[in-house]
N, C-alpha and C positions, 0 to 999 in steps of 0.2 A: 296564444294571445291572452293577456290579462285584462280584467275589467277594473275600473276605478269609479267610485261613487262618492259624492259629497253633497252636503246641503248648503244652499246659499239663500240668504234672507235679505231682502231690501229693507234697510232701516228707515222707518217712517213712511216715506213715499217713494214711488219709482215710476218711470215712464219709458216705455220702449216705443219711441215715436214712429208712427207710420209715415213714410216720406211723402205720401200723396196728400196728407192732411195739411191744410193751410190756416184758415182763420180759427178752426177748432183743431187743436193738436190731439189726435187720437193715439191710443196706445195699443200695442199687441197684448194679448192676455198672457203670453209667455215670452221669455227672452228669445229673440231670433238666434239661429245657429251662428250667425256672424258675430253676435254680441258675446256668446259664450266662448267662441274661439278667441275673440279679442281679449276677454278677461283672462283666459289661460295664458295667452302670449304676453300679456302685461305682467302677470305673475312670474313668467319665465325671463323677463327682461328683454324680450325681443322688440324690434322696431314696429311701429304702427302698421307699416305696409309690408311686413315680412310674409304673411299668409302661410307661415310654416306648417300649421296644423291642418290646413284644408283637406289634404289627401292622406293624412296620417291617423286621424281618429274618427270614429263614428260616435254620434251623440244621441242620447235619449233624455227626455225631459218629463219629469213627473211633478205636476203642481201639488203642493202639500196644503190641504185645507182649502177653505173657500176664501177667495180674494175679492175684497170689496173694491169697486171703482167709484171714484168721485170726480166730478167736473167742476172746476172753479174758474173764476175770472182771473186772467193773467194781467200783470202789469205790462205796459209797453216797455220792453227792456232795452230797445236800441232804436236809433234813428240812422238810416242810411243816407249818406250825403252823395249827391251826384252833381257834378259841375259841367256845364255845357261849354262850348267854345266861346259863348258870349259871357262867360263867368257868372252865369245865372245859377244860383244855388237853390236846389229844391230839396226839401226835407219831407220824408214821408215815413210812416210807421211800417216796419217789416216783420214784427213779431206777432204771433197768434194772440187772439183775444181771449180764447178759452183753452184750457188744458185739462186732459183727463189723466188722473193719477191712479195707480194701484196702491192700496194701503197695506203696508207690511207684507208684500208678497214673499212667498217662500217656495223654493223648488228643490227637488232632489235631482241632481244631474248624474247621468251615467255615461261613461266613456269606455270604449274598447279600442285597443291598439297594441302595438308591440310592447313586450314586457318592460324593457328598459325605459321606454317613453312614459308608460303609466307610472313607474316608480319616480321618474324625474318630475312629472307634473305634480304628483302627490307631495314631493318634497318642497316644490316651489309654492304650492298652495299653503303649506304650513309656514313657510318663510319666504314670502314674495319679494322679488327684486324691486318692484315699484308698488305704489298704492293702487289697489284694485277698486273698481267701482262697477255698478250694475246699471246699465242704461246710459243716462247722461252723466257727465263728469262730476256732478255734485250729488249723485245718488249713492249713498254709502252702502256697503255690502258686508255682511258677516258670513264667513265661510267656516263650516264645522263638519264634524263626523266624516273626515277624509279617510277612505279605506280602499286599499287595493285587494282584489279578490279574484278567485278563479271563476270563470264563466264558461258556458257552452251554448251552442246554438240549438234552437228548437222551433217548432211551429205551435202557436197557441192562439186560441180565440179569446182568452182571458188576459188582458193586457193592462199593466199598471203605468202607462205613460201616454204621451201624445202619439198619434199614429199618422203616417203619411196617407194621403188620399181623403176621400169623403166617406164618413161613416155616420150612422144614425145616433141620435141623442148626444151630439157633440157640437161644439162651436167650431165652425170651419173657417180657417183663415189662411191667407197666402203670406208667408213670411220670407225674409231674406235668408238664403241658405249658404251661398258662397260667392266670393268675388271672382269675376272673370275679366279677360282683356286688361290685365295689369291693374285691376281695381277700377276700371272705367265703368263697368257694368256689374249688375248683381243678378245672380241666378235665384229665382224665387221657387219655393215649393209650397204646395197646398197640404196642410196638415189638419187633423181633427183633434180638438182638445176635449176629451170626455168630460161630461158634466158630473160624472161620478166614477171613482176608481175603486177597485179595478173595473175596467170596461169589458163588457161581453160583446164581442163582435160577431157578425153573422158568419164569417169565414175565418179560419186560422190565418195568421200572418207570420212572417219570419220574425223571430225574436231572439234575444239573448237572455239566458237565465242567470239572474243574480240572486242566489239563495232561493227564496220562495217566490220571487217576483219575476214575471216575464216582461221584458222591456223591449219595445220597438226602437231600434237604433236607425238613424238616418245619416 
């Protein structure tokens, strides 16, 4: 199996909306695995509900640098109209009042899968079939440093990526991992986002070696 790594940077602002947030739109600190697969499938020209890569690639995420978060007042973007049998029209705001943004977030993404698939994804990232975005549809993304490389498995306590489970000195979040039941439901995974990389864990975990970096893939 081959490994693929690339850098992706959100241009200006980015938001990975937590679905349970309402009046305050909160963001995950890293792109969910569903978001990354969606970006890859968009580059490959696949349909929105293909879920082609769900069981074909493992993904590792390395936050690059410190990412600032800001919360700003939102405009009321839309009014939802509901009409009763009595033709009474009620208008009410349905958009959040506050939104949390990540400012110029940058991540190094690691993939492991079959050799031909890694080569195909690398080609499509360099020349995507459709315009790619990160998070919401108006969040521009810059993808660079695309490289297919040899990898091997190992166990390491020094890890340069987010790690599944709960670990010390990390931000612990539950993120969307994959779609199930034909897209009706989402499987969630608990991950730890280290406050400093590489992170030294109490116990070694299964990793993949990319040159000098040990990456936990999920």
